[in-house]
TORPA-4810 file (N, C-alpha, C, O; in nm, 3 decimals):
<nodes>
NODE_1_2.950_16.280_3.696_2.970_16.280_3.840_3.112_16.233_3.872_3.158_16.132_3.819_M
NODE_2_3.180_16.305_3.958_3.317_16.268_3.990_3.321_16.138_4.069_3.240_16.115_4.159_M
NODE_3_3.416_16.052_4.033_3.433_15.922_4.100_3.545_15.931_4.202_3.641_16.006_4.184_K
NODE_4_3.534_15.852_4.309_3.640_15.841_4.408_3.709_15.707_4.392_3.646_15.601_4.392_N
NODE_5_3.842_15.714_4.379_3.923_15.593_4.360_4.024_15.584_4.474_4.092_15.681_4.507_I
NODE_6_4.032_15.465_4.535_4.130_15.441_4.641_4.228_15.334_4.594_4.187_15.227_4.547_L
NODE_7_4.358_15.364_4.606_4.462_15.267_4.573_4.524_15.220_4.705_4.568_15.302_4.786_V
NODE_8_4.527_15.090_4.724_4.580_15.033_4.849_4.705_14.951_4.825_4.715_14.876_4.729_L
NODE_9_4.801_14.968_4.916_4.922_14.888_4.914_4.961_14.862_5.059_4.892_14.906_5.151_C
NODE_10_5.071_14.791_5.079_5.109_14.761_5.217_5.150_14.887_5.293_5.093_14.917_5.397_T
NODE_11_5.248_14.960_5.240_5.304_15.072_5.315_5.274_15.209_5.261_5.317_15.309_5.319_G
NODE_12_5.200_15.217_5.149_5.167_15.345_5.086_5.291_15.430_5.065_5.290_15.551_5.091_N
NODE_13_5.400_15.367_5.018_5.522_15.443_4.999_5.567_15.446_4.854_5.640_15.537_4.814_S
NODE_14_5.525_15.347_4.774_5.585_15.335_4.643_5.481_15.304_4.535_5.439_15.394_4.462_C
NODE_15_5.440_15.177_4.523_5.350_15.138_4.414_5.217_15.215_4.418_5.170_15.262_4.314_R
NODE_16_5.158_15.226_4.535_5.030_15.296_4.544_5.046_15.446_4.517_4.955_15.510_4.465_S
NODE_17_5.161_15.500_4.552_5.188_15.642_4.526_5.202_15.668_4.376_5.150_15.766_4.323_Q
NODE_18_5.274_15.577_4.308_5.291_15.588_4.162_5.154_15.575_4.095_5.121_15.651_4.005_I
NODE_19_5.076_15.476_4.141_4.943_15.455_4.082_4.853_15.576_4.106_4.780_15.618_4.016_A
NODE_20_4.858_15.633_4.225_4.778_15.752_4.254_4.814_15.864_4.156_4.727_15.930_4.100_E
NODE_21_4.944_15.884_4.136_4.990_15.989_4.044_4.939_15.970_3.903_4.890_16.064_3.841_G
NODE_22_4.949_15.847_3.851_4.904_15.822_3.714_4.753_15.822_3.701_4.700_15.876_3.604_Y
NODE_23_4.683_15.763_3.797_4.536_15.763_3.789_4.483_15.904_3.787_4.392_15.936_3.710_L
NODE_24_4.539_15.992_3.873_4.493_16.131_3.877_4.526_16.200_3.746_4.446_16.278_3.694_Q
NODE_25_4.645_16.171_3.695_4.688_16.233_3.568_4.594_16.194_3.453_4.550_16.280_3.377_Y
NODE_26_4.564_16.065_3.441_4.479_16.019_3.330_4.332_16.053_3.351_4.259_16.072_3.254_F
NODE_27_4.287_16.059_3.476_4.145_16.088_3.503_4.114_16.236_3.492_4.000_16.274_3.463_A
NODE_28_4.213_16.320_3.516_4.189_16.464_3.514_4.087_16.500_3.620_4.100_16.461_3.736_G
NODE_29_3.984_16.577_3.579_3.885_16.621_3.677_3.766_16.525_3.688_3.665_16.559_3.748_D
NODE_30_3.778_16.406_3.628_3.668_16.309_3.634_3.673_16.221_3.759_3.579_16.148_3.788_K
NODE_31_3.786_16.228_3.832_3.798_16.143_3.951_3.887_16.210_4.053_3.972_16.293_4.021_A
NODE_32_3.866_16.172_4.178_3.954_16.213_4.288_4.021_16.084_4.335_3.954_15.988_4.372_K
NODE_33_4.153_16.084_4.332_4.228_15.962_4.363_4.296_15.975_4.498_4.359_16.077_4.527_V
NODE_34_4.285_15.872_4.578_4.348_15.864_4.709_4.435_15.740_4.710_4.408_15.644_4.637_Y
NODE_35_4.538_15.740_4.793_4.611_15.615_4.815_4.635_15.599_4.963_4.645_15.697_5.038_S
NODE_36_4.643_15.473_5.005_4.661_15.444_5.147_4.729_15.309_5.162_4.740_15.231_5.068_A
NODE_37_4.775_15.284_5.285_4.837_15.157_5.316_4.776_15.097_5.440_4.704_15.163_5.515_G
NODE_38_4.806_14.969_5.461_4.764_14.907_5.587_4.869_14.937_5.694_4.851_14.906_5.812_I
NODE_39_4.981_14.998_5.649_5.082_15.058_5.737_5.123_15.186_5.663_5.085_15.205_5.548_E
NODE_40_5.198_15.273_5.729_5.248_15.391_5.657_5.399_15.396_5.669_5.453_15.394_5.780_T
NODE_41_5.466_15.404_5.557_5.612_15.402_5.555_5.672_15.533_5.503_5.794_15.544_5.489_H
NODE_42_5.587_15.632_5.473_5.640_15.754_5.412_5.655_15.733_5.262_5.666_15.619_5.216_G
NODE_43_5.657_15.841_5.186_5.670_15.830_5.041_5.816_15.802_5.005_5.906_15.875_5.048_V
NODE_44_5.839_15.698_4.928_5.975_15.657_4.890_6.036_15.762_4.796_5.978_15.794_4.692_N
NODE_45_6.154_15.817_4.833_6.218_15.919_4.749_6.245_15.870_4.606_6.243_15.949_4.512_P
NODE_46_6.271_15.740_4.590_6.296_15.686_4.456_6.167_15.683_4.374_6.171_15.697_4.252_K
NODE_47_6.053_15.665_4.440_5.924_15.671_4.369_5.902_15.814_4.319_5.857_15.835_4.206_A
NODE_48_5.934_15.912_4.404_5.920_16.053_4.364_6.012_16.081_4.245_5.970_16.146_4.148_I
NODE_49_6.137_16.033_4.252_6.235_16.058_4.146_6.193_15.994_4.014_6.205_16.056_3.908_A
NODE_50_6.143_15.871_4.019_6.107_15.802_3.895_5.983_15.866_3.831_5.970_15.865_3.708_T
NODE_51_5.893_15.920_3.912_5.777_15.989_3.856_5.817_16.124_3.797_5.763_16.167_3.695_M
NODE_52_5.912_16.192_3.861_5.962_16.319_3.809_6.021_16.300_3.670_6.004_16.385_3.582_T
NODE_53_6.091_16.187_3.649_6.146_16.155_3.517_6.037_16.150_3.410_6.062_16.180_3.293_E
NODE_54_5.917_16.113_3.450_5.806_16.103_3.354_5.715_16.226_3.360_5.604_16.226_3.306_D
NODE_55_5.762_16.330_3.427_5.689_16.457_3.425_5.572_16.467_3.522_5.488_16.555_3.507_G
NODE_56_5.567_16.377_3.620_5.457_16.382_3.718_5.515_16.404_3.857_5.601_16.329_3.903_I
NODE_57_5.467_16.508_3.924_5.520_16.546_4.054_5.434_16.486_4.165_5.319_16.526_4.184_D
NODE_58_5.490_16.389_4.238_5.417_16.334_4.353_5.487_16.372_4.484_5.462_16.312_4.588_I
NODE_59_5.575_16.472_4.477_5.653_16.509_4.597_5.565_16.564_4.708_5.606_16.565_4.824_S
NODE_60_5.445_16.609_4.674_5.355_16.661_4.777_5.264_16.554_4.837_5.184_16.583_4.926_G
NODE_61_5.277_16.430_4.788_5.194_16.322_4.841_5.231_16.290_4.985_5.344_16.314_5.028_H
NODE_62_5.135_16.237_5.059_5.161_16.191_5.195_5.133_16.042_5.201_5.061_15.987_5.116_T
NODE_63_5.189_15.977_5.300_5.165_15.835_5.323_5.051_15.825_5.423_5.063_15.872_5.536_S
NODE_64_4.940_15.764_5.382_4.819_15.764_5.465_4.776_15.623_5.503_4.796_15.527_5.429_N
NODE_65_4.717_15.613_5.621_4.664_15.485_5.666_4.520_15.472_5.616_4.445_15.569_5.614_H
NODE_66_4.484_15.350_5.577_4.352_15.325_5.519_4.238_15.374_5.609_4.134_15.415_5.559_V
NODE_67_4.258_15.369_5.740_4.150_15.410_5.831_4.115_15.559_5.819_4.006_15.601_5.859_N
NODE_68_4.208_15.638_5.764_4.182_15.782_5.750_4.069_15.808_5.650_4.011_15.917_5.648_E
NODE_69_4.038_15.709_5.566_3.942_15.730_5.458_3.811_15.655_5.479_3.735_15.635_5.384_Y
NODE_70_3.787_15.612_5.601_3.666_15.533_5.628_3.537_15.604_5.591_3.438_15.539_5.558_R
NODE_71_3.536_15.736_5.595_3.413_15.811_5.573_3.389_15.848_5.426_3.288_15.911_5.393_D
NODE_72_3.482_15.810_5.339_3.467_15.844_5.197_3.399_15.728_5.125_3.434_15.612_5.145_I
NODE_73_3.303_15.762_5.043_3.231_15.660_4.967_3.305_15.638_4.835_3.292_15.716_4.741_D
NODE_74_3.383_15.530_4.830_3.464_15.504_4.711_3.385_15.429_4.605_3.304_15.341_4.635_F
NODE_75_3.410_15.465_4.480_3.350_15.394_4.367_3.437_15.274_4.327_3.387_15.170_4.285_D
NODE_76_3.569_15.292_4.341_3.664_15.188_4.305_3.772_15.175_4.411_3.819_15.275_4.464_Y
NODE_77_3.810_15.052_4.441_3.924_15.027_4.528_4.018_14.934_4.450_3.978_14.827_4.406_V
NODE_78_4.142_14.978_4.435_4.241_14.898_4.362_4.352_14.858_4.459_4.417_14.945_4.518_I
NODE_79_4.374_14.729_4.477_4.490_14.684_4.555_4.602_14.657_4.456_4.581_14.596_4.352_T
NODE_80_4.723_14.702_4.490_4.836_14.689_4.398_4.944_14.595_4.449_5.054_14.587_4.393_V
NODE_81_4.913_14.522_4.557_5.003_14.415_4.600_4.921_14.308_4.671_4.820_14.338_4.735_C
NODE_82_4.966_14.184_4.658_4.891_14.071_4.716_4.877_14.085_4.867_4.774_14.050_4.924_D
NODE_83_4.983_14.136_4.932_4.982_14.149_5.078_4.866_14.238_5.124_4.796_14.207_5.220_H
NODE_84_4.845_14.350_5.053_4.736_14.442_5.090_4.601_14.377_5.064_4.507_14.396_5.141_A
NODE_85_4.591_14.301_4.956_4.464_14.236_4.923_4.426_14.137_5.033_4.310_14.128_5.073_K
NODE_86_4.526_14.062_5.082_4.500_13.962_5.185_4.471_14.027_5.321_4.389_13.977_5.398_E
NODE_87_4.538_14.138_5.350_4.529_14.197_5.483_4.436_14.317_5.490_4.418_14.376_5.596_R
NODE_88_4.378_14.353_5.377_4.298_14.475_5.373_4.180_14.466_5.468_4.105_14.368_5.467_C
NODE_89_4.163_14.568_5.551_4.048_14.568_5.641_3.919_14.575_5.561_3.917_14.627_5.450_P
NODE_90_3.813_14.525_5.617_3.684_14.528_5.548_3.635_14.671_5.537_3.635_14.746_5.634_F
NODE_91_3.594_14.707_5.418_3.536_14.838_5.395_3.386_14.824_5.380_3.341_14.747_5.295_F
NODE_92_3.308_14.896_5.459_3.162_14.893_5.437_3.131_14.977_5.313_3.083_15.090_5.324_P
NODE_93_3.159_14.921_5.198_3.150_15.001_5.076_3.090_14.919_4.963_3.097_14.796_4.963_T
NODE_94_3.033_14.988_4.868_2.985_14.924_4.746_3.088_14.938_4.635_3.059_14.911_4.518_N
NODE_95_3.208_14.978_4.671_3.312_15.001_4.570_3.337_14.874_4.489_3.332_14.763_4.541_A
NODE_96_3.364_14.896_4.361_3.406_14.786_4.276_3.554_14.764_4.302_3.633_14.858_4.297_I
NODE_97_3.591_14.639_4.330_3.730_14.610_4.368_3.810_14.555_4.251_3.763_14.470_4.175_K
NODE_98_3.931_14.603_4.239_4.025_14.557_4.137_4.153_14.516_4.208_4.186_14.568_4.315_F
NODE_99_4.225_14.423_4.146_4.353_14.383_4.205_4.454_14.356_4.096_4.426_14.288_3.997_H
NODE_100_4.573_14.411_4.115_4.686_14.385_4.025_4.810_14.382_4.112_4.840_14.479_4.181_E
NODE_101_4.882_14.270_4.108_5.001_14.260_4.193_5.124_14.308_4.116_5.172_14.240_4.026_N
NODE_102_5.173_14.425_4.152_5.294_14.478_4.089_5.415_14.441_4.175_5.404_14.441_4.298_F
NODE_103_5.529_14.410_4.113_5.649_14.382_4.194_5.690_14.507_4.273_5.665_14.620_4.229_P
NODE_104_5.752_14.487_4.386_5.793_14.599_4.471_5.935_14.641_4.437_6.030_14.569_4.470_D
NODE_105_5.952_14.756_4.370_6.088_14.797_4.332_6.174_14.834_4.452_6.297_14.834_4.442_P
NODE_106_6.112_14.864_4.565_6.187_14.901_4.685_6.263_14.780_4.741_6.354_14.796_4.822_A
NODE_107_6.225_14.660_4.699_6.292_14.539_4.748_6.411_14.499_4.660_6.485_14.407_4.695_K
NODE_108_6.429_14.567_4.546_6.536_14.533_4.453_6.670_14.579_4.510_6.682_14.691_4.561_V
NODE_109_6.770_14.492_4.500_6.904_14.530_4.542_6.995_14.530_4.419_6.962_14.471_4.316_T
NODE_110_7.107_14.595_4.432_7.200_14.603_4.320_7.259_14.743_4.313_7.256_14.818_4.410_G
NODE_111_7.313_14.775_4.195_7.373_14.908_4.177_7.261_15.012_4.174_7.144_14.980_4.159_T
NODE_112_7.301_15.137_4.187_7.203_15.246_4.180_7.126_15.240_4.048_7.006_15.264_4.044_L
NODE_113_7.198_15.208_3.939_7.134_15.202_3.807_7.036_15.085_3.799_6.929_15.099_3.740_E
NODE_114_7.071_14.971_3.857_6.982_14.855_3.855_6.854_14.884_3.934_6.744_14.848_3.893_E
NODE_115_6.871_14.949_4.048_6.755_14.985_4.130_6.668_15.087_4.056_6.546_15.075_4.054_V
NODE_116_6.732_15.187_3.996_6.658_15.289_3.920_6.581_15.224_3.805_6.467_15.262_3.776_A
NODE_117_6.644_15.127_3.740_6.577_15.058_3.629_6.458_14.976_3.678_6.356_14.969_3.610_Q
NODE_118_6.471_14.916_3.795_6.359_14.840_3.853_6.240_14.933_3.878_6.126_14.898_3.852_A
NODE_119_6.270_15.053_3.930_6.163_15.151_3.953_6.099_15.193_3.821_5.977_15.208_3.813_F
NODE_120_6.182_15.213_3.717_6.127_15.251_3.586_6.038_15.141_3.529_5.932_15.169_3.473_R
NODE_121_6.082_15.016_3.543_6.005_14.903_3.490_5.868_14.894_3.557_5.766_14.879_3.490_D
NODE_122_5.867_14.905_3.691_5.741_14.898_3.764_5.656_15.021_3.733_5.534_15.010_3.719_V
NODE_123_5.721_15.136_3.723_5.648_15.260_3.687_5.575_15.240_3.554_5.460_15.280_3.540_R
NODE_124_5.641_15.180_3.457_5.581_15.158_3.325_5.463_15.061_3.334_5.360_15.082_3.271_Q
NODE_125_5.478_14.955_3.412_5.369_14.859_3.430_5.248_14.928_3.493_5.134_14.909_3.450_Q
NODE_126_5.274_15.009_3.595_5.166_15.079_3.665_5.102_15.183_3.573_4.980_15.198_3.572_I
NODE_127_5.184_15.253_3.496_5.132_15.355_3.404_5.037_15.292_3.302_4.928_15.343_3.278_K
NODE_128_5.080_15.180_3.244_4.998_15.110_3.145_4.866_15.065_3.207_4.760_15.080_3.148_T
NODE_129_4.875_15.009_3.327_4.755_14.963_3.398_4.660_15.079_3.426_4.540_15.069_3.402_Y
NODE_130_4.715_15.189_3.476_4.632_15.304_3.515_4.564_15.367_3.394_4.447_15.405_3.401_C
NODE_131_4.637_15.378_3.284_4.580_15.436_3.163_4.462_15.351_3.116_4.357_15.403_3.079_Q
NODE_132_4.480_15.219_3.117_4.374_15.128_3.075_4.256_15.132_3.172_4.140_15.129_3.131_Q
NODE_133_4.287_15.140_3.302_4.182_15.145_3.404_4.091_15.267_3.382_3.969_15.256_3.385_F
NODE_134_4.153_15.383_3.360_4.075_15.506_3.339_3.995_15.496_3.210_3.879_15.537_3.206_I
NODE_135_4.056_15.443_3.104_3.984_15.424_2.977_3.862_15.336_2.995_3.754_15.367_2.945_T
NODE_136_3.881_15.225_3.068_3.773_15.127_3.084_3.665_15.169_3.183_3.548_15.135_3.164_D
NODE_137_3.702_15.242_3.286_3.608_15.266_3.397_3.563_15.410_3.415_3.452_15.433_3.464_N
NODE_138_3.644_15.506_3.376_3.610_15.646_3.402_3.566_15.717_3.274_3.465_15.788_3.273_I
NODE_139_3.643_15.698_3.168_3.614_15.770_3.044_3.495_15.714_2.968_3.446_15.778_2.874_N
NODE_140_3.448_15.597_3.006_3.334_15.535_2.937_3.203_15.605_2.971_3.107_15.598_2.895_R
NODE_141_3.202_15.673_3.085_3.072_15.725_3.134_3.028_15.850_3.061_2.921_15.904_3.091_E
</nodes>
């Protein structure tokens, strides 16, 4: 049975978008992955660029508000930043909740290369987490 996974972040522009891309990639047709924010900031172009480097196209993703998904019965909800976990609206759901606080690469300042490296570092952390999440929760069934 296909599982529904929701990834939540503050602005649904960067970390949750990267996580959505990897979760969908690793889950294949075993899950439908959504991402949303408690605000919407648009998809960060640097998040799109860093995922393209790893062969995953998230350029078609949209930035969505969590309220848009109220009618979906989620199996898993993953918050990827502490702010979203604290401010997340209550979901009338039986979803199993997970939380992992990833640093926000969009807040990094410095040269273009330093910022790009920050995005790569966070991308790698999220990729590792997502691969393990799918192994532990989706592929076991």
